[in-house]
N, C-alpha and C positions, 0 to 999 in steps of 0.2 A: 862841477865835474860831470863829464859826459857819461850817461848811462844808456846802454844799448838793449837791455832786456829787463823784464820784470819776472822774478822768480816766485816760487810759492810763498817764501817768507815775506817778500814785499807785498804780494797781493793780499795775504791774510792781514797784514798790518793796515793796508788800505781800507779793507772792509771794517776792521775794528774801529779805525779812526772815524769812518763815516757813521757807524752806529753811535759812537760817543758824541760826535758833533751834533747829530740830529737829536740825541737825548738831551744835550745841554740847551739846545735852541728850540725845542718843541713848543714851548709857551709863546715864544716870539712868532713862530710860524702860525700858530693858532690865532694870534692877534691880528693877522692879516686877512681874516675872513671878511668878505665884502659886507655881509649883513652883520650888524652889531649884536648878534644873538649869542647866548652863552653856550653854544654847541659847536663853535668853530674848532674842528678837531683834525685839520690836515696835518699839523705837526705831530700830534699824538699818533695818528695813523701811520705816517711815514717812519716815525721813530720805532714803533713797535714792529713794523714790517722789516726794517733794516736790522733790528735786533734779532729777529727770527733768521734772517739771512746770515748774520754773523755766527749765530748758534750752529747752523748747518756747516758753515765753512770751518769753524773752530774744531768741530768734532771729526772732520774729515782728515785722515792721516796721509792722504795722497800727496805726492810731491809734484805731480803733474798739474800745472796751473789750469789747464783745460778742465780737469776734474773739479778743481775748486770753483771755477766759474759756474759749472753745472750745479754744484752744491749751493752756491749763492742764489742761483735762479730758482732752485727748488725751495730753499728756505724762504725766499721773498714771496714766492707764489703761495705757499702754505700759510705764511704769516700775514699776507696782504690784507689790509683793512682800508675800506673806503676807496674811492676812485683813484686818489693820489697814490695809495699804496699799491693798487693793482697796476697802474701805469708804470710805476717804478719797477715792479716785478717784470713787466713786459719789456722795458728797456734792457734789463739784464738777462732776459730770456734770449733776446736777439744777440746780446753781447756773448752769451754762452754758446749759442749756435755757431757764431763766427769763430770762436776760439777753441772749439771742440778738438780734443786730441793734442793740443799744443803743450809742449813741455814748459816753455817760457813764452813771454809776450814781447814782441819787438814794437818799435814805434809804429810800424805799418799795421801790426796786429791790433794795437790799441785804437788806431784810427778806424780800421775796418769794423772793429767791434762796436764802436759807438754809432757808426753809420747803420750797421745792421740793427742795433738797438732802436734807433730812430724809426726805421722802417716797420719793425714789429709793433712799436708803441702806437704809431699812427694807424696801423691796421686794426689794433685792438679797440679803437674807439669808433663807434658808428658814424658820428659826425664830428671829426676833429675840429677843434676851435683854436685859432691862433691867439696869442696873448696868454698862453698857459704853459704848463710844464713841457708840452709838445714843442712849442716854439723854442724854448730854452735848449732842449736836447738837440733839436735840428740845427740850430745855429752853432752850438758847441761842436757837433759832429762835423759840420762843414769846415769850421776853423781847424779842427784836428786833421782832416783830410788834406787841407792846403799845407799845413805844417809838415805832415809826413812826406809830402812830395819833395821837400827840400832838405830834410834831415832824418837821421836814424837815431836821434837822441830822444828817448821816451820822455825825459823830463821836459824837453822843449815842446813836445807834442801835447803833453798833459797841461803844461802852462797855457798853451794856446786854447785848449779845450775849456779850461777853467775861466780864463779871462773872457772868452767869447760868451760863456754862460752868464757871467756878470753883466756884460753889455746887453745880452738878450733880455735878462730879467728887467733891466732898467727900461726897456722898450715895451714891456708888456702892457703898461697903461695906455700907450698909444695905439695898441692893437685891439684892446678890449675896453670899450668906453666906460663900462661900469667901474673898472679899476681906477681910471682917471677921475671919475666923478667922486669916488670915495677917498681917493688919495693913497692907494696902496698898490704894491706890486703883487703879482700872482703868488699865492701861498705855496702851491705845489712847485712852481718854478723856483721859489726861494729854497724849498727843501732840497731840490736837485742841486742847486748851486752849493749848498752846504756839503752834499755828498762829493761833488767834484772838487771842492776846496780841500776836503779831507784827503782825497786821493793825491792831490797836488802837494799838500803839506808833507805827506809821507815820502814821496819821491824826491822832494827837496830837502829832506832831513829836518822838517819842522813838525814832526809828529808829536802832538801833546796828548795823545790818547791816554787815558788813565790806565795804569797797570793794575793787575789783580782782578778781583771780582767785579762784574758789570754792575754799575750803580743805577737803580731805576729812577725814572723821572716821576713827576707828580702823579700823572695818570696811572702809571704802573704801580706806584706805591699805594694809591687809593684802591686799586683793584686787589692788590695783595692784602691790604688791610681788610677789605671786604671778605676775601677768602679766609683769612686768619680768624676773623671774628665769627664767621659762619660756622667754624669748627666747633664752637661751643653753643650753637643755636640748635642743637639736636635735643632729643628727649632725655637728656641727662639730668640728674638731681642737681639743683643749684649748689648744694653743699659739696658736690664733687668737683666743682671748679676750683682748681688749685690757686690760680692767680685771678683775683676777682675784679680788678679795676683795669679797664682799657684806658690807657693814658697816652695822650698825644700832645706834644709840645713843638713849637718852632722857636728856635733861639737865634737872635741876631748876634753873631760871633763878635766878641770884643766890645760890645756896647753894654752900658749899664754900670751900676755902682758896685756890684758884688763880684766883679770879674777877678778871679785869682789865678787862672790858668790860661796859658796860650793853647789854642785849640790843636789837638792832635787826634785824628780820627780813631786810631786803635785804642788809645787811652780812654777816650770818651766812650767808645763802644764796649770795651771790656768791663767797665764798671756797671753799665746798664745790663749787660748780659747776666750779671750775678743777681739782678733784682727780679727777674721773671723770664717769660718766654714770648714767642711771637714778636721778636725784636726786629724792627726795621729802622735803619739810620741812613739818611742821605744828606749830602751837604755840597755846597759850592763855597766860594771864597767868603760869602757874606752870611749865609744862614745854614743851620743844620736842623733837619726835621726828624722827629722821633715818634715811633709807635711801639708800645710795649704793653704786655699784660703783666701786672705786678700786684703785690699786696701792699706796696709802699709808694703810692703816687707822689707823696710829699718828697721822698728822697730823689725821685726822678726830676721833679721841679727844681729842687735845691742843687742837684748836680748840673742841670742846665744853666742855672744862674752863675755857676762858677766860671762859665765860658762866655756868657753874654746875657742880655736881658731877654725876657720871655715875650715874644711877639704874640703868640697864641697859646692857649691851654685848653685841653678838653679831657675830662675824666668821666667815664661811665662805669656805673656799678653793674657788672655783668651778671651777678647773682640775682639782683633785683630784676634786671631785664629778662632773665631766664624764667623767673617766677611768673612774670607777666605773660610771657609767651606761652607757657604751659597752661595758665588759666584761660587765656584767650582761645587757644587751640581746643581745650576741653569743652569750652562753651560752644564754639562754632561747630565742633563735631557732634555734640549732643543735639543741636538744633538742625543740623543738616540732613537733608533727605539723601537716600542712596545715590540719586543722580548727582546731587551737589557734591557728595563725597568723591564720586568718581571724577567729576570735573576738576577737583582740586589737585589732581595728579598732573605733574608737568609733562609727562610723556604717556601718551595713550597708544595702544596698539591699533594699527589701521583696521577699519572694519571692511575694507576692500583691498585690492592689490596696490592701491595708490595711497601713499603717505603724503601729508601736507605739512610742510615746515614753515613756520612763521617767525620773523624777527620781531621781538617785542621787549619792552622794558616797563615793569610795573605789575604787581600782583593782580590788580583788577583787570588790566588789559590782557594779561596771560589767560586768566580765567574766561574772559569774554571770547577770546579766540578759540580756546579749547571747547567752549560750549557750542561753537559754530562748526566744530569738526576738525580743528587743527590737531595733529598728532604729536608734534614736537615743537617746543618753543626754544629758539636760540636767543639767549639774553643779549640785548644790545639795541642800538637805534641811534638816537640823536647824539648822545654823549660818548658812546663807545661802540664804534662800528665793529661787528664781528669779523673775524678773519676768514679767509677761504677755508682754512683747516677746520674752523668751528662749524662751518656749514657742511663741509664734507663729513665730519664726524656725526652731525645730526642726521644726515641722510642715511648713513650707514647704520646708525643706531635704531632706526625705525624697522629694520629687517624687512622692508617692503620690496616689491618687485619693480616699482617705479615711484617717482616722487615729483611733487610740485613745491616750489619755493616761493614764498611771499616776502620780498625784502622790506617792504613798507618804508622805504627810504631810497631815493635815487642814488645816494652815495654808496649804497650797498649793491647796486646792480652788477657792477663788474666783478666783484668778489663772488657773487652768487653764480654768475655765468662761468667763471673759472672753475668753481666747485662742480658745476654740472658737467664740465669736460673731464674732470678728474675721476669722478665716481664711476662705478662699473654697472650701474642700473640706469635706464632711461630717466632723465630728469629735465624738467622744463621750468622756466622762470615766468611767473606772472608779474609784470612790471608795475607793481603797486608803489607809488611814490610816498604815500602817507599811510598812517594807521587807518584812517577813514576809508581809503581806497582798499586796503587789505580786508577790512570787515565787509565791505560791499562785494568784493571779489568772491568771498566765501559763499555768498548767496547764489553764485552761478555754478558751484560745484555739484556734480551728480556722480556718485560712485559707480553708476552703471555705464557711464560714458568712457570713451577712450581718452588717453592722456592728452592727445592733440585737441580733441573736442572740448575737453575741460579747460585747457589753456585758453582756447579761443573764447569760450563762454565767460570765463572769469575775467579776461582782459576786456571783453566787450562791456562788462559792467563798470569798469573803471571811470569812464567819462560821465557816468550818471550821477556822480557825487562831487560836490565842491568841498574842499578841505580847508578848514581854518584853524590856526594855531595862535594862541596868545602867549607871549613871553616878555622878558624884560631886556631892554637895551643895555649893553655893557660898555658903551662909549658914545660920545657925541659924534654925530655924522649927519650928512645930508644925502638922501637918495631920492632921485626924481625931484618932486616939489616938496618933499617932507623934510623938515628940520627935526632931527631926533636928538633928544638929550639923554645922557646916561641915566639909567634907572627908570625911564619912562616905559610904559607898557606899549607893546606893538601887536597889532593884529595882522597876521600873515595869511593871505588867501592864495592857495595853489602856488606858493613860492614867491609871491610878490607882497611887499609890505603895503597894506591897504589903509590901516588906521594907526594913529599914535595918540596916546592920552596919558594923563596922570593917574587915572583911577582904573583899577582892574575891571570892575563890573561894566563901567561905561564903555571902555575900550572893546570889551567882548561884544556888547550889544551893537555898537557901531560897526564892528566887523561883520556881524551877521546881517545887518541892514544892507551892507554892500554885496553880500552873497545872495540875497533873495532876488527872485524874479517871478514872473507870472506862473511858472510851472512848479515852484517850490511847494512841497507838501509836508515833508518830515525833516525834523532837526534832531540831531543827537548831540548831547553835551557830555563830554567825558572830563571829569575834573581830576587833577593830579596834585603834586606838591605845590604849595602856594595858594591852594584853594580848598574849599570843603563843600559839603552838601548845601549848607546855607547860602554860600556864594553862588553855587550853581542854580539854586532856586531863584535867586534874584535875577540872574541872567535869563532864566526861563520866563520870569514875569515880564521882563523888559522886551523879550522877543514876542510874547503874546500881545503886548501893547501895539507892536508893529502890525501883527496880523493874528487875530484870535482864532483863525481857522487852522493854523499850523498845528501839527502834532509834534510835541517836544518831549523827548526822553532824556533822562539823566542817568549816568553810570559813573561809578568810582573806578578810575584807572590806575591811580598811584604812580603815574608816569613822572619822571623828573623833567626839569627845564621848562615844561609847558603847563601852567596852571589849568588851561583849558584847551582841549581838542574839540572842535565843533564841526560837524558835517551837515550839509544841506543837500537834500535829495528832492 
């Protein structure tokens, strides 16, 4: 059936469908990361960004589609995470500008909107690269423009846009050699194809978006679990914790010997709701995941087994955890100097008119940045890029007259730059790509200097440090001349995989060996999850065997994903 306009009802459904499709497919998009590292988060970033866009659209009561496209653009911008999320927000910023004031959208309006979105998206990137999400949106918009010249059917135009996006995605490996080498399509482009597919599904009556409350994906659930569990990590008496066991299970629906019930979400949820609080339940056709605080973890496990077998089980005694936390806090505070106590605070008031905001993940790293003069830590980095709104809130919370932002990850640059445009105080970005660069940049800050002079001095420091990271491969692949096997250790130097090995310590030492040159003087080892002080000391000893005149420092960072962050200066 021919359709000549999109009303507010259709547009809202299109955005909801896109949010749901990205949510369902975020893990798949993540898996397309070129490097086989456990921080591929394009799918998570795009899913959370679109979820924020839908939230803004859903709460807007306007019937004017132009107002809804503006709400979508605003929601995407504030929720934008990572480069992929920011570029997605820019596509729909152009879309919104093109549709401003329109009551409904015609076929020509849809075509013009994607053309405008393409133009804005390309302008948002300093050096646009073909073979990425930009190529996908450009070729999709071109196809939409061609279709709109011959028909006023919005379904036909959206069909052309979606089909062209699929074709463009398939061509991304031919345009970006690294994609072809690894054997994947562009992850951001794949995310956009899912968005356009969802739009096309709705207009063709194929909308399978889940009704009712939005269901979180794994990353969102993990973040909510973290927030829920932190609610009991304050200075309360362990005996005041009403539900003492943090219980998490994953059930394979319909599998196993104890299955007595056909899975029904509401039935499953309602029983668990009676057992405790902080309940989170997500499911698809094959599995259901549960997080709940309860006094009866056995009943949670038994209930899960009535619907399938237990793939994973995790039970933590929160009262015992709280006792340990209190004991450790008391010990650390007793031993801490006044300066150390002050540095343990996550937000410090600026000592000058300028506030410094740093993105970091890990207690040790946070304290290290704070000791160097950072006023506000935005939690995030490799595994969870902060949103534009997160950075905006951080800048505003400092109450300073001007601000400097250290992203410490190139995938956060665009979100930081968008935040700088939104806030009402002068804000600059120091483009630190790594934690090591962020630390080095802080050495160039002078509270007496102007904002611009500090930005220049801090950025001038960035090239003086080489950044190394050791992590674990999550799949088999081949990059350049390196054959990489799943679970091997990789040493990554300034964004390139330099070494691969079966042993953590040896891989770290070999990575440093490749980082050294005649001018190398100082090395900093920061150990995180997957390593400890003893392992760091073994790396230190191995480095000193290479050159016993080097100065080698060790710090505890507590960072996820990377057992070692190592800088050479």
